[in-house]
N, CA, C and O atoms as a printed pandas DataFrame, in Angstrom:
     atom_number atom_name residue_name chain_id  residue_number  x_coord  y_coord  z_coord
0              1         N          MET        A               1  -24.609 -101.224  166.764
1              2        CA          MET        A               1  -25.773 -100.595  166.187
2              3         C          MET        A               1  -25.640  -99.105  166.372
3              4         O          MET        A               1  -25.325  -98.640  167.467
4              5         N          THR        A               2  -25.872  -98.363  165.338
5              6        CA          THR        A               2  -25.807  -96.920  165.438
6              7         C          THR        A               2  -27.148  -96.384  165.900
7              8         O          THR        A               2  -28.191  -96.990  165.656
8              9         N          GLY        A               3  -27.110  -95.255  166.560
9             10        CA          GLY        A               3  -28.347  -94.584  166.934
10            11         C          GLY        A               3  -29.080  -95.190  168.111
11            12         O          GLY        A               3  -30.241  -94.844  168.328
12            13         N          MET        A               4  -28.459  -96.092  168.900
13            14        CA          MET        A               4  -29.140  -96.670  170.055
14            15         C          MET        A               4  -29.413  -95.549  171.049
15            16         O          MET        A               4  -28.505  -94.809  171.430
16            17         N          SER        A               5  -30.660  -95.431  171.463
17            18        CA          SER        A               5  -31.092  -94.339  172.316
18            19         C          SER        A               5  -30.568  -94.497  173.735
19            20         O          SER        A               5  -30.410  -95.609  174.238
20            21         N          THR        A               6  -30.302  -93.359  174.369
21            22        CA          THR        A               6  -29.960  -93.355  175.786
22            23         C          THR        A               6  -31.172  -92.901  176.603
23            24         O          THR        A               6  -31.054  -92.615  177.795
24            25         N          GLU        A               7  -32.333  -92.838  175.953
25            26        CA          GLU        A               7  -33.573  -92.447  176.609
26            27         C          GLU        A               7  -34.431  -93.683  176.895
27            28         O          GLU        A               7  -34.250  -94.720  176.257
28            29         N          PRO        A               8  -35.362  -93.580  177.849
29            30        CA          PRO        A               8  -36.266  -94.705  178.112
30            31         C          PRO        A               8  -37.076  -95.059  176.858
31            32         O          PRO        A               8  -37.378  -94.195  176.035
32            33         N          VAL        A               9  -37.414  -96.324  176.733
33            34        CA          VAL        A               9  -38.220  -96.796  175.608
34            35         C          VAL        A               9  -39.528  -97.354  176.157
35            36         O          VAL        A               9  -39.523  -98.245  177.007
36            37         N          ASP        A              10  -40.645  -96.824  175.668
37            38        CA          ASP        A              10  -41.959  -97.312  176.056
38            39         C          ASP        A              10  -42.300  -98.524  175.185
39            40         O          ASP        A              10  -42.307  -98.424  173.958
40            41         N          LEU        A              11  -42.585  -99.672  175.818
41            42        CA          LEU        A              11  -42.839 -100.900  175.059
42            43         C          LEU        A              11  -44.045 -100.785  174.142
43            44         O          LEU        A              11  -43.988 -101.232  172.997
44            45         N          THR        A              12  -45.126 -100.201  174.616
45            46        CA          THR        A              12  -46.329 -100.067  173.789
46            47         C          THR        A              12  -46.050  -99.218  172.564
47            48         O          THR        A              12  -46.446  -99.576  171.455
48            49         N          THR        A              13  -45.374  -98.098  172.754
49            50        CA          THR        A              13  -45.028  -97.229  171.630
50            51         C          THR        A              13  -44.116  -97.956  170.654
51            52         O          THR        A              13  -44.314  -97.874  169.442
52            53         N          ALA        A              14  -43.125  -98.665  171.167
53            54        CA          ALA        A              14  -42.207  -99.411  170.301
54            55         C          ALA        A              14  -42.959 -100.453  169.484
55            56         O          ALA        A              14  -42.721 -100.577  168.282
56            57         N          LEU        A              15  -43.864 -101.204  170.109
57            58        CA          LEU        A              15  -44.619 -102.237  169.403
58            59         C          LEU        A              15  -45.579 -101.643  168.372
59            60         O          LEU        A              15  -45.903 -102.292  167.377
60            61         N          ASP        A              16  -46.030 -100.417  168.608
61            62        CA          ASP        A              16  -46.931  -99.752  167.653
62            63         C          ASP        A              16  -46.223  -99.289  166.386
63            64         O          ASP        A              16  -46.885  -98.884  165.430
64            65         N          THR        A              17  -44.889  -99.340  166.354
65            66        CA          THR        A              17  -44.148  -98.828  165.191
66            67         C          THR        A              17  -44.010  -99.847  164.060
67            68         O          THR        A              17  -43.490  -99.512  162.996
68            69         N          PHE        A              18  -44.466 -101.088  164.270
69            70        CA          PHE        A              18  -44.343 -102.099  163.213
70            71         C          PHE        A              18  -45.456 -103.132  163.329
71            72         O          PHE        A              18  -46.037 -103.320  164.398
72            73         N          ASP        A              19  -45.743 -103.799  162.211
73            74        CA          ASP        A              19  -46.763 -104.842  162.169
74            75         C          ASP        A              19  -46.219 -106.202  161.748
75            76         O          ASP        A              19  -46.892 -107.216  161.933
76            77         N          ALA        A              20  -45.013 -106.240  161.186
77            78        CA          ALA        A              20  -44.454 -107.483  160.656
78            79         C          ALA        A              20  -44.339 -108.542  161.744
79            80         O          ALA        A              20  -43.901 -108.263  162.860
80            81         N          LEU        A              21  -44.739 -109.755  161.402
81            82        CA          LEU        A              21  -44.650 -110.882  162.326
82            83         C          LEU        A              21  -43.280 -111.553  162.215
83            84         O          LEU        A              21  -42.661 -111.555  161.151
84            85         N          TRP        A              22  -42.820 -112.121  163.326
85            86        CA          TRP        A              22  -41.551 -112.848  163.392
86            87         C          TRP        A              22  -40.401 -111.990  162.860
87            88         O          TRP        A              22  -39.494 -112.497  162.200
88            89         N          SER        A              23  -40.446 -110.695  163.150
89            90        CA          SER        A              23  -39.452 -109.740  162.661
90            91         C          SER        A              23  -39.061 -108.810  163.806
91            92         O          SER        A              23  -39.560 -107.687  163.876
92            93         N          PRO        A              24  -38.179 -109.249  164.707
93            94        CA          PRO        A              24  -37.893 -108.506  165.929
94            95         C          PRO        A              24  -37.241 -107.146  165.698
95            96         O          PRO        A              24  -36.512 -106.928  164.731
96            97         N          ARG        A              25  -37.539 -106.240  166.633
97            98        CA          ARG        A              25  -36.948 -104.912  166.667
98            99         C          ARG        A              25  -36.069 -104.808  167.907
99           100         O          ARG        A              25  -36.440 -105.279  168.982
100          101         N          VAL        A              26  -34.909 -104.191  167.752
101          102        CA          VAL        A              26  -33.964 -104.053  168.860
102          103         C          VAL        A              26  -34.313 -102.801  169.653
103          104         O          VAL        A              26  -34.304 -101.692  169.118
104          105         N          LEU        A              27  -34.624 -102.990  170.941
105          106        CA          LEU        A              27  -34.969 -101.873  171.826
106          107         C          LEU        A              27  -33.736 -101.273  172.490
107          108         O          LEU        A              27  -33.621 -100.057  172.646
108          109         N          ALA        A              28  -32.829 -102.147  172.872
109          110        CA          ALA        A              28  -31.668 -101.708  173.659
110          111         C          ALA        A              28  -30.578 -102.762  173.554
111          112         O          ALA        A              28  -30.801 -103.877  173.083
112          113         N          ARG        A              29  -29.412 -102.378  174.002
113          114        CA          ARG        A              29  -28.301 -103.311  174.083
114          115         C          ARG        A              29  -27.810 -103.310  175.535
115          116         O          ARG        A              29  -27.630 -102.254  176.141
116          117         N          VAL        A              30  -27.600 -104.505  176.076
117          118        CA          VAL        A              30  -27.071 -104.673  177.424
118          119         C          VAL        A              30  -25.785 -105.482  177.287
119          120         O          VAL        A              30  -25.815 -106.672  176.974
120          121         N          ASN        A              31  -24.662 -104.822  177.526
121          122        CA          ASN        A              31  -23.358 -105.443  177.303
122          123         C          ASN        A              31  -23.318 -105.988  175.880
123          124         O          ASN        A              31  -23.403 -105.204  174.934
124          125         N          ASP        A              32  -23.194 -107.282  175.695
125          126        CA          ASP        A              32  -23.127 -107.835  174.342
126          127         C          ASP        A              32  -24.414 -108.566  173.946
127          128         O          ASP        A              32  -24.385 -109.489  173.132
128          129         N          HIS        A              33  -25.541 -108.147  174.527
129          130        CA          HIS        A              33  -26.838 -108.752  174.228
130          131         C          HIS        A              33  -27.832 -107.695  173.741
131          132         O          HIS        A              33  -27.815 -106.552  174.197
132          133         N          ASP        A              34  -28.697 -108.101  172.805
133          134        CA          ASP        A              34  -29.790 -107.252  172.338
134          135         C          ASP        A              34  -31.050 -107.575  173.115
135          136         O          ASP        A              34  -31.325 -108.734  173.425
136          137         N          VAL        A              35  -31.816 -106.536  173.425
137          138        CA          VAL        A              35  -33.161 -106.689  173.963
138          139         C          VAL        A              35  -34.083 -106.417  172.781
139          140         O          VAL        A              35  -34.105 -105.308  172.248
140          141         N          ARG        A              36  -34.844 -107.430  172.373
141          142        CA          ARG        A              36  -35.672 -107.351  171.172
142          143         C          ARG        A              36  -37.134 -107.572  171.515
143          144         O          ARG        A              36  -37.456 -108.304  172.452
144          145         N          VAL        A              37  -38.025 -106.934  170.750
145          146        CA          VAL        A              37  -39.455 -107.211  170.852
146          147         C          VAL        A              37  -39.935 -107.703  169.497
147          148         O          VAL        A              37  -39.397 -107.323  168.457
148          149         N          ALA        A              38  -40.952 -108.551  169.521
149          150        CA          ALA        A              38  -41.507 -109.081  168.281
150          151         C          ALA        A              38  -42.990 -109.353  168.455
151          152         O          ALA        A              38  -43.478 -109.600  169.557
152          153         N          LYS        A              39  -43.691 -109.300  167.326
153          154        CA          LYS        A              39  -45.071 -109.749  167.243
154          155         C          LYS        A              39  -45.036 -111.092  166.537
155          156         O          LYS        A              39  -44.356 -111.249  165.523
156          157         N          VAL        A              40  -45.763 -112.053  167.068
157          158        CA          VAL        A              40  -45.727 -113.401  166.501
158          159         C          VAL        A              40  -47.145 -113.953  166.367
159          160         O          VAL        A              40  -48.031 -113.633  167.160
160          161         N          ARG        A              41  -47.336 -114.778  165.359
161          162        CA          ARG        A              41  -48.591 -115.523  165.167
162          163         C          ARG        A              41  -48.263 -116.673  164.232
163          164         O          ARG        A              41  -47.470 -116.519  163.303
164          165         N          GLY        A              42  -48.869 -117.824  164.475
165          166        CA          GLY        A              42  -48.568 -119.007  163.681
166          167         C          GLY        A              42  -47.283 -119.649  164.179
167          168         O          GLY        A              42  -46.923 -119.536  165.351
168          169         N          GLU        A              43  -46.596 -120.329  163.256
169          170        CA          GLU        A              43  -45.396 -121.075  163.648
170          171         C          GLU        A              43  -44.129 -120.443  163.102
171          172         O          GLU        A              43  -44.113 -119.891  162.002
172          173         N          HIS        A              44  -43.087 -120.533  163.878
173          174        CA          HIS        A              44  -41.741 -120.126  163.428
174          175         C          HIS        A              44  -41.162 -121.323  162.680
175          176         O          HIS        A              44  -41.865 -121.909  161.857
176          177         N          VAL        A              45  -39.948 -121.700  162.920
177          178        CA          VAL        A              45  -39.294 -122.830  162.270
178          179         C          VAL        A              45  -38.434 -123.533  163.316
179          180         O          VAL        A              45  -37.909 -122.891  164.226
180          181         N          TRP        A              46  -38.291 -124.855  163.186
181          182        CA          TRP        A              46  -37.372 -125.564  164.071
182          183         C          TRP        A              46  -35.970 -125.018  163.842
183          184         O          TRP        A              46  -35.506 -124.931  162.705
184          185         N          HIS        A              47  -35.297 -124.649  164.934
185          186        CA          HIS        A              47  -33.949 -124.123  164.819
186          187         C          HIS        A              47  -33.218 -124.269  166.145
187          188         O          HIS        A              47  -33.807 -124.639  167.160
188          189         N          ARG        A              48  -31.933 -123.974  166.115
189          190        CA          ARG        A              48  -31.138 -124.018  167.340
190          191         C          ARG        A              48  -30.055 -122.952  167.284
191          192         O          ARG        A              48  -29.595 -122.564  166.210
192          193         N          HIS        A              49  -29.663 -122.492  168.455
193          194        CA          HIS        A              49  -28.570 -121.534  168.601
194          195         C          HIS        A              49  -27.438 -122.284  169.300
195          196         O          HIS        A              49  -27.541 -122.613  170.482
196          197         N          ASP        A              50  -26.372 -122.551  168.572
197          198        CA          ASP        A              50  -25.296 -123.379  169.116
198          199         C          ASP        A              50  -24.514 -122.719  170.241
199          200         O          ASP        A              50  -23.989 -123.415  171.110
200          201         N          ASN        A              51  -24.421 -121.372  170.244
201          202        CA          ASN        A              51  -23.513 -120.701  171.167
202          203         C          ASN        A              51  -24.177 -119.724  172.128
203          204         O          ASN        A              51  -23.485 -118.972  172.815
204          205         N          THR        A              52  -25.501 -119.724  172.188
205          206        CA          THR        A              52  -26.142 -118.767  173.091
206          207         C          THR        A              52  -27.501 -119.279  173.556
207          208         O          THR        A              52  -28.210 -119.961  172.816
208          209         N          ASP        A              53  -27.846 -118.940  174.787
209          210        CA          ASP        A              53  -29.188 -119.181  175.301
210          211         C          ASP        A              53  -30.121 -118.144  174.682
211          212         O          ASP        A              53  -29.664 -117.146  174.126
212          213         N          GLU        A              54  -31.436 -118.382  174.781
213          214        CA          GLU        A              54  -32.424 -117.422  174.276
214          215         C          GLU        A              54  -33.483 -117.211  175.356
215          216         O          GLU        A              54  -34.151 -118.154  175.780
216          217         N          PHE        A              55  -33.627 -115.957  175.795
217          218        CA          PHE        A              55  -34.554 -115.570  176.854
218          219         C          PHE        A              55  -35.847 -115.055  176.235
219          220         O          PHE        A              55  -35.807 -114.218  175.333
220          221         N          PHE        A              56  -36.993 -115.542  176.705
221          222        CA          PHE        A              56  -38.309 -115.099  176.245
222          223         C          PHE        A              56  -39.123 -114.571  177.418
223          224         O          PHE        A              56  -39.148 -115.182  178.486
224          225         N          LEU        A              57  -39.788 -113.435  177.220
225          226        CA          LEU        A              57  -40.780 -112.894  178.145
226          227         C          LEU        A              57  -42.013 -112.595  177.313
227          228         O          LEU        A              57  -41.935 -111.848  176.338
228          229         N          VAL        A              58  -43.158 -113.170  177.686
229          230        CA          VAL        A              58  -44.392 -112.943  176.950
230          231         C          VAL        A              58  -45.064 -111.688  177.498
231          232         O          VAL        A              58  -45.427 -111.622  178.672
232          233         N          LEU        A              59  -45.223 -110.688  176.619
233          234        CA          LEU        A              59  -45.832 -109.418  177.005
234          235         C          LEU        A              59  -47.349 -109.455  176.877
235          236         O          LEU        A              59  -48.059 -108.869  177.694
236          237         N          SER        A              60  -47.850 -110.154  175.840
237          238        CA          SER        A              60  -49.299 -110.323  175.655
238          239         C          SER        A              60  -49.542 -111.623  174.910
239          240         O          SER        A              60  -48.659 -112.132  174.219
240          241         N          GLY        A              61  -50.756 -112.159  175.058
241          242        CA          GLY        A              61  -51.087 -113.424  174.430
242          243         C          GLY        A              61  -50.377 -114.572  175.129
243          244         O          GLY        A              61  -50.048 -114.494  176.313
244          245         N          HIS        A              62  -50.146 -115.639  174.373
245          246        CA          HIS        A              62  -49.346 -116.739  174.922
246          247         C          HIS        A              62  -48.479 -117.314  173.821
247          248         O          HIS        A              62  -48.800 -117.223  172.636
248          249         N          LEU        A              63  -47.380 -117.906  174.237
249          250        CA          LEU        A              63  -46.394 -118.464  173.323
250          251         C          LEU        A              63  -46.145 -119.909  173.709
251          252         O          LEU        A              63  -45.962 -120.227  174.884
252          253         N          ASP        A              64  -46.141 -120.780  172.712
253          254        CA          ASP        A              64  -45.724 -122.173  172.921
254          255         C          ASP        A              64  -44.331 -122.323  172.346
255          256         O          ASP        A              64  -44.037 -121.801  171.271
256          257         N          ILE        A              65  -43.475 -123.034  173.057
257          258        CA          ILE        A              65  -42.146 -123.342  172.549
258          259         C          ILE        A              65  -41.994 -124.857  172.568
259          260         O          ILE        A              65  -41.869 -125.471  173.628
260          261         N          ALA        A              66  -42.008 -125.449  171.369
261          262        CA          ALA        A              66  -41.777 -126.884  171.248
262          263         C          ALA        A              66  -40.286 -127.129  171.352
263          264         O          ALA        A              66  -39.484 -126.387  170.784
264          265         N          LEU        A              67  -39.915 -128.172  172.080
265          266        CA          LEU        A              67  -38.517 -128.542  172.264
266          267         C          LEU        A              67  -38.330 -129.990  171.856
267          268         O          LEU        A              67  -39.218 -130.818  172.061
268          269         N          ARG        A              68  -37.185 -130.294  171.283
269          270        CA          ARG        A              68  -36.825 -131.679  170.973
270          271         C          ARG        A              68  -35.764 -132.139  171.958
271          272         O          ARG        A              68  -34.950 -131.344  172.428
272          273         N          ALA        A              69  -35.780 -133.400  172.258
273          274        CA          ALA        A              69  -34.761 -134.040  173.105
274          275         C          ALA        A              69  -34.648 -133.396  174.473
275          276         O          ALA        A              69  -33.673 -132.685  174.718
276          277         N          PRO        A              70  -35.588 -133.606  175.372
277          278        CA          PRO        A              70  -36.773 -134.440  175.196
278          279         C          PRO        A              70  -37.906 -133.661  174.525
279          280         O          PRO        A              70  -37.999 -132.439  174.644
280          281         N          ASP        A              71  -38.757 -134.396  173.823
281          282        CA          ASP        A              71  -39.905 -133.776  173.156
282          283         C          ASP        A              71  -40.895 -133.272  174.196
283          284         O          ASP        A              71  -41.412 -134.039  175.009
284          285         N          ARG        A              72  -41.148 -131.969  174.153
285          286        CA          ARG        A              72  -42.151 -131.368  175.037
286          287         C          ARG        A              72  -42.501 -129.986  174.507
287          288         O          ARG        A              72  -41.775 -129.415  173.693
288          289         N          VAL        A              73  -43.620 -129.459  174.980
289          290        CA          VAL        A              73  -44.033 -128.103  174.625
290          291         C          VAL        A              73  -44.161 -127.307  175.912
291          292         O          VAL        A              73  -44.858 -127.711  176.842
292          293         N          VAL        A              74  -43.485 -126.180  175.952
293          294        CA          VAL        A              74  -43.569 -125.263  177.085
294          295         C          VAL        A              74  -44.569 -124.176  176.698
295          296         O          VAL        A              74  -44.385 -123.495  175.689
296          297         N          THR        A              75  -45.625 -124.013  177.492
297          298        CA          THR        A              75  -46.643 -122.993  177.225
298          299         C          THR        A              75  -46.415 -121.817  178.159
299          300         O          THR        A              75  -46.372 -121.971  179.380
300          301         N          LEU        A              76  -46.268 -120.631  177.561
301          302        CA          LEU        A              76  -45.979 -119.422  178.327
302          303         C          LEU        A              76  -47.132 -118.435  178.213
303          304         O          LEU        A              76  -47.322 -117.840  177.152
304          305         N          PRO        A              77  -47.903 -118.246  179.275
305          306        CA          PRO        A              77  -48.920 -117.193  179.260
306          307         C          PRO        A              77  -48.276 -115.826  179.462
307          308         O          PRO        A              77  -47.087 -115.727  179.763
308          309         N          ARG        A              78  -49.069 -114.784  179.294
309          310        CA          ARG        A              78  -48.600 -113.409  179.494
310          311         C          ARG        A              78  -47.887 -113.302  180.840
311          312         O          ARG        A              78  -48.372 -113.787  181.861
312          313         N          GLY        A              79  -46.727 -112.655  180.811
313          314        CA          GLY        A              79  -45.962 -112.441  182.033
314          315         C          GLY        A              79  -44.977 -113.546  182.356
315          316         O          GLY        A              79  -44.222 -113.429  183.322
316          317         N          SER        A              80  -44.964 -114.615  181.574
317          318        CA          SER        A              80  -44.061 -115.745  181.838
318          319         C          SER        A              80  -42.715 -115.569  181.147
319          320         O          SER        A              80  -42.604 -114.944  180.092
320          321         N          VAL        A              81  -41.709 -116.139  181.773
321          322        CA          VAL        A              81  -40.336 -116.098  181.282
322          323         C          VAL        A              81  -39.851 -117.533  181.090
323          324         O          VAL        A              81  -40.168 -118.421  181.881
324          325         N          PHE        A              82  -39.075 -117.743  180.022
325          326        CA          PHE        A              82  -38.465 -119.056  179.790
326          327         C          PHE        A              82  -37.151 -118.848  179.049
327          328         O          PHE        A              82  -37.035 -117.957  178.208
328          329         N          VAL        A              83  -36.167 -119.675  179.368
329          330        CA          VAL        A              83  -34.879 -119.636  178.678
330          331         C          VAL        A              83  -34.687 -120.949  177.932
331          332         O          VAL        A              83  -34.721 -122.027  178.524
332          333         N          VAL        A              84  -34.485 -120.840  176.626
333          334        CA          VAL        A              84  -34.114 -122.001  175.812
334          335         C          VAL        A              84  -32.589 -122.113  175.881
335          336         O          VAL        A              84  -31.886 -121.191  175.467
336          337         N          PRO        A              85  -32.075 -123.219  176.395
337          338        CA          PRO        A              85  -30.627 -123.331  176.522
338          339         C          PRO        A              85  -29.929 -123.481  175.168
339          340         O          PRO        A              85  -30.481 -124.043  174.222
340          341         N          ARG        A              86  -28.728 -122.972  175.105
341          342        CA          ARG        A              86  -27.943 -123.089  173.863
342          343         C          ARG        A              86  -27.923 -124.540  173.404
343          344         O          ARG        A              86  -27.821 -125.470  174.204
344          345         N          GLY        A              87  -28.023 -124.699  172.087
345          346        CA          GLY        A              87  -27.983 -126.028  171.498
346          347         C          GLY        A              87  -29.306 -126.769  171.484
347          348         O          GLY        A              87  -29.404 -127.824  170.856
348          349         N          ALA        A              88  -30.335 -126.249  172.159
349          350        CA          ALA        A              88  -31.634 -126.930  172.208
350          351         C          ALA        A              88  -32.447 -126.591  170.964
351          352         O          ALA        A              88  -32.699 -125.419  170.682
352          353         N          GLU        A              89  -32.855 -127.610  170.224
353          354        CA          GLU        A              89  -33.686 -127.373  169.043
354          355         C          GLU        A              89  -35.082 -127.006  169.514
355          356         O          GLU        A              89  -35.664 -127.686  170.359
356          357         N          HIS        A              90  -35.617 -125.917  168.954
357          358        CA          HIS        A              90  -36.912 -125.415  169.411
358          359         C          HIS        A              90  -37.676 -124.749  168.273
359          360         O          HIS        A              90  -37.109 -124.363  167.251
360          361         N          LYS        A              91  -39.003 -124.627  168.491
361          362        CA          LYS        A              91  -39.868 -123.969  167.505
362          363         C          LYS        A              91  -40.957 -123.205  168.257
363          364         O          LYS        A              91  -41.887 -123.810  168.790
364          365         N          PRO        A              92  -40.842 -121.866  168.300
365          366        CA          PRO        A              92  -41.892 -121.053  168.912
366          367         C          PRO        A              92  -43.133 -121.001  168.014
367          368         O          PRO        A              92  -43.037 -121.085  166.790
368          369         N          SER        A              93  -44.293 -120.862  168.649
369          370        CA          SER        A              93  -45.540 -120.685  167.910
370          371         C          SER        A              93  -46.567 -120.021  168.808
371          372         O          SER        A              93  -46.465 -120.046  170.034
372          373         N          SER        A              94  -47.575 -119.416  168.150
373          374        CA          SER        A              94  -48.675 -118.805  168.884
374          375         C          SER        A              94  -49.910 -118.818  167.991
375          376         O          SER        A              94  -49.948 -118.139  166.965
376          377         N          ALA        A              95  -50.911 -119.587  168.380
377          378        CA          ALA        A              95  -52.115 -119.732  167.560
378          379         C          ALA        A              95  -52.853 -118.410  167.399
379          380         O          ALA        A              95  -53.232 -118.049  166.285
380          381         N          GLU        A              96  -53.066 -117.679  168.500
381          382        CA          GLU        A              96  -53.824 -116.430  168.402
382          383         C          GLU        A              96  -52.955 -115.186  168.331
383          384         O          GLU        A              96  -53.470 -114.084  168.137
384          385         N          GLY        A              97  -51.666 -115.340  168.482
385          386        CA          GLY        A              97  -50.755 -114.207  168.415
386          387         C          GLY        A              97  -50.269 -113.790  169.785
387          388         O          GLY        A              97  -50.940 -114.005  170.794
388          389         N          ALA        A              98  -49.091 -113.191  169.805
389          390        CA          ALA        A              98  -48.477 -112.740  171.050
390          391         C          ALA        A              98  -47.476 -111.648  170.738
391          392         O          ALA        A              98  -47.030 -111.496  169.600
392          393         N          THR        A              99  -47.132 -110.894  171.760
393          394        CA          THR        A              99  -45.987 -110.002  171.685
394          395         C          THR        A              99  -44.989 -110.516  172.709
395          396         O          THR        A              99  -45.354 -110.896  173.821
396          397         N          ILE        A             100  -43.714 -110.521  172.309
397          398        CA          ILE        A             100  -42.691 -111.101  173.164
398          399         C          ILE        A             100  -41.480 -110.176  173.243
399          400         O          ILE        A             100  -41.222 -109.378  172.341
400          401         N          LEU        A             101  -40.754 -110.304  174.334
401          402        CA          LEU        A             101  -39.479 -109.633  174.519
402          403         C          LEU        A             101  -38.438 -110.744  174.624
403          404         O          LEU        A             101  -38.635 -111.722  175.346
404          405         N          MET        A             102  -37.330 -110.589  173.901
405          406        CA          MET        A             102  -36.271 -111.585  173.901
406          407         C          MET        A             102  -34.943 -110.914  174.235
407          408         O          MET        A             102  -34.733 -109.741  173.928
408          409         N          VAL        A             103  -34.068 -111.658  174.856
409          410        CA          VAL        A             103  -32.702 -111.207  175.078
410          411         C          VAL        A             103  -31.803 -112.246  174.426
411          412         O          VAL        A             103  -31.832 -113.428  174.768
412          413         N          GLU        A             104  -30.999 -111.768  173.470
413          414        CA          GLU        A             104  -30.127 -112.663  172.716
414          415         C          GLU        A             104  -28.782 -111.996  172.499
415          416         O          GLU        A             104  -28.686 -110.770  172.453
416          417         N          LEU        A             105  -27.765 -112.796  172.370
417          418        CA          LEU        A             105  -26.434 -112.309  172.046
418          419         C          LEU        A             105  -26.507 -111.471  170.771
419          420         O          LEU        A             105  -27.089 -111.910  169.779
420          421         N          THR        A             106  -25.931 -110.281  170.785
421          422        CA          THR        A             106  -25.931 -109.413  169.613
422          423         C          THR        A             106  -25.394 -110.173  168.406
423          424         O          THR        A             106  -24.367 -110.846  168.487
424          425         N          GLY        A             107  -26.104 -110.055  167.287
425          426        CA          GLY        A             107  -25.703 -110.735  166.063
426          427         C          GLY        A             107  -26.349 -112.092  165.875
427          428         O          GLY        A             107  -26.126 -112.740  164.852
428          429         N          THR        A             108  -27.151 -112.540  166.843
429          430        CA          THR        A             108  -27.811 -113.841  166.733
430          431         C          THR        A             108  -28.924 -113.777  165.693
431          432         O          THR        A             108  -29.792 -112.907  165.763
432          433         N          LEU        A             109  -28.902 -114.689  164.734
433          434        CA          LEU        A             109  -29.959 -114.759  163.726
434          435         C          LEU        A             109  -31.238 -115.325  164.330
435          436         O          LEU        A             109  -31.194 -116.202  165.192
436          437         N          THR        A             110  -32.377 -114.817  163.869
437          438        CA          THR        A             110  -33.672 -115.289  164.359
438          439         C          THR        A             110  -33.901 -116.765  164.055
439          440         O          THR        A             110  -34.716 -117.412  164.714
440          441         N          VAL        A             111  -33.197 -117.301  163.072
441          442        CA          VAL        A             111  -33.367 -118.708  162.703
442          443         C          VAL        A             111  -32.206 -119.569  163.195
443          444         O          VAL        A             111  -32.076 -120.727  162.799
444          445         N          GLY        A             112  -31.378 -119.011  164.045
445          446        CA          GLY        A             112  -30.318 -119.771  164.668
446          447         C          GLY        A             112  -29.197 -120.156  163.721
447          448         O          GLY        A             112  -29.060 -119.613  162.625
448          449         N          ASP        A             113  -28.403 -121.108  164.176
449          450        CA          ASP        A             113  -27.247 -121.587  163.426
450          451         C          ASP        A             113  -27.603 -122.748  162.501
451          452         O          ASP        A             113  -26.954 -122.966  161.479
452          453         N          ARG        A             114  -28.636 -123.480  162.875
453          454        CA          ARG        A             114  -29.130 -124.597  162.059
454          455         C          ARG        A             114  -30.644 -124.551  162.110
455          456         O          ARG        A             114  -31.230 -124.334  163.171
456          457         N          HIS        A             115  -31.282 -124.756  160.958
457          458        CA          HIS        A             115  -32.742 -124.659  160.918
458          459         C          HIS        A             115  -33.324 -125.480  159.784
459          460         O          HIS        A             115  -32.634 -125.859  158.838
460          461         N          ASP        A             116  -34.632 -125.745  159.913
461          462        CA          ASP        A             116  -35.396 -126.385  158.848
462          463         C          ASP        A             116  -35.532 -125.416  157.688
463          464         O          ASP        A             116  -35.202 -124.239  157.833
464          465         N          PRO        A             117  -36.015 -125.885  156.526
465          466        CA          PRO        A             117  -36.283 -124.957  155.421
466          467         C          PRO        A             117  -37.175 -123.806  155.896
467          468         O          PRO        A             117  -38.079 -124.004  156.707
468          469         N          LEU        A             118  -36.911 -122.607  155.382
469          470        CA          LEU        A             118  -37.583 -121.412  155.884
470          471         C          LEU        A             118  -38.872 -121.112  155.132
471          472         O          LEU        A             118  -38.875 -121.028  153.904
472          473         N          PRO        A             119  -39.973 -120.951  155.873
473          474        CA          PRO        A             119  -41.207 -120.491  155.243
474          475         C          PRO        A             119  -41.098 -118.991  154.948
475          476         O          PRO        A             119  -40.287 -118.295  155.558
476          477         N          GLY        A             120  -41.907 -118.499  154.022
477          478        CA          GLY        A             120  -41.829 -117.104  153.601
478          479         C          GLY        A             120  -42.132 -116.091  154.684
479          480         O          GLY        A             120  -41.691 -114.947  154.582
480          481         N          HIS        A             121  -42.876 -116.471  155.727
481          482        CA          HIS        A             121  -43.284 -115.497  156.746
482          483         C          HIS        A             121  -42.238 -115.295  157.835
483          484         O          HIS        A             121  -42.441 -114.466  158.722
484          485         N          VAL        A             122  -41.133 -116.022  157.797
485          486        CA          VAL        A             122  -40.098 -115.882  158.820
486          487         C          VAL        A             122  -38.999 -114.976  158.306
487          488         O          VAL        A             122  -38.379 -115.246  157.277
488          489         N          ASP        A             123  -38.770 -113.901  159.035
489          490        CA          ASP        A             123  -37.748 -112.918  158.696
490          491         C          ASP        A             123  -36.397 -113.375  159.228
491          492         O          ASP        A             123  -36.248 -113.586  160.431
492          493         N          VAL        A             124  -35.420 -113.530  158.354
493          494        CA          VAL        A             124  -34.073 -113.901  158.772
494          495         C          VAL        A             124  -33.317 -112.601  159.053
495          496         O          VAL        A             124  -32.956 -111.875  158.126
496          497         N          THR        A             125  -33.084 -112.316  160.311
497          498        CA          THR        A             125  -32.480 -111.048  160.704
498          499         C          THR        A             125  -31.759 -111.215  162.034
499          500         O          THR        A             125  -31.976 -112.180  162.766
500          501         N          THR        A             126  -30.905 -110.261  162.321
501          502        CA          THR        A             126  -30.295 -110.161  163.656
502          503         C          THR        A             126  -31.020 -109.088  164.464
503          504         O          THR        A             126  -30.528 -108.646  165.503
504          505         N          GLY        A             127  -32.199 -108.668  163.981
505          506        CA          GLY        A             127  -33.006 -107.640  164.630
506          507         C          GLY        A             127  -32.935 -106.339  163.863
507          508         O          GLY        A             127  -31.858 -105.905  163.456
508          509         N          HIS        A             128  -34.079 -105.721  163.667
509          510        CA          HIS        A             128  -34.169 -104.431  162.973
510          511         C          HIS        A             128  -34.174 -103.304  163.993
511          512         O          HIS        A             128  -34.645 -103.475  165.118
512          513         N          GLU        A             129  -33.652 -102.158  163.595
513          514        CA          GLU        A             129  -33.757 -100.975  164.450
514          515         C          GLU        A             129  -35.205 -100.526  164.498
515          516         O          GLU        A             129  -35.962 -100.742  163.552
516          517         N          LEU        A             130  -35.585  -99.908  165.591
517          518        CA          LEU        A             130  -36.946  -99.351  165.705
518          519         C          LEU        A             130  -37.129  -98.223  164.704
519          520         O          LEU        A             130  -38.202  -97.623  164.639
């Protein structure tokens, strides 16, 4: 990514620069991983990442992550961290909305390697620059 800042990034300021839902912005790069923030509301799509884990930190609101095999829903309130292991089919959602920070392997698509049909509100991206 070109133009990655070597200066501190304020999370509130970064989140104020966009309104799009399910459309992460890349804050920083750590080795070969992106640190991304996103605003979410409603449901994402069932998907999986075959070659990478996905780290979630809830900054505000709460996030539910439905998992298959075994079927369960992990509920993450503000301040909670959860890692979806590589290969695990999952679907994030948030009824009232949330802001989240994710750490993913650089180049990882938001809809993973395999996914259900895509609804119009889900942005297929590897993360947008701030």
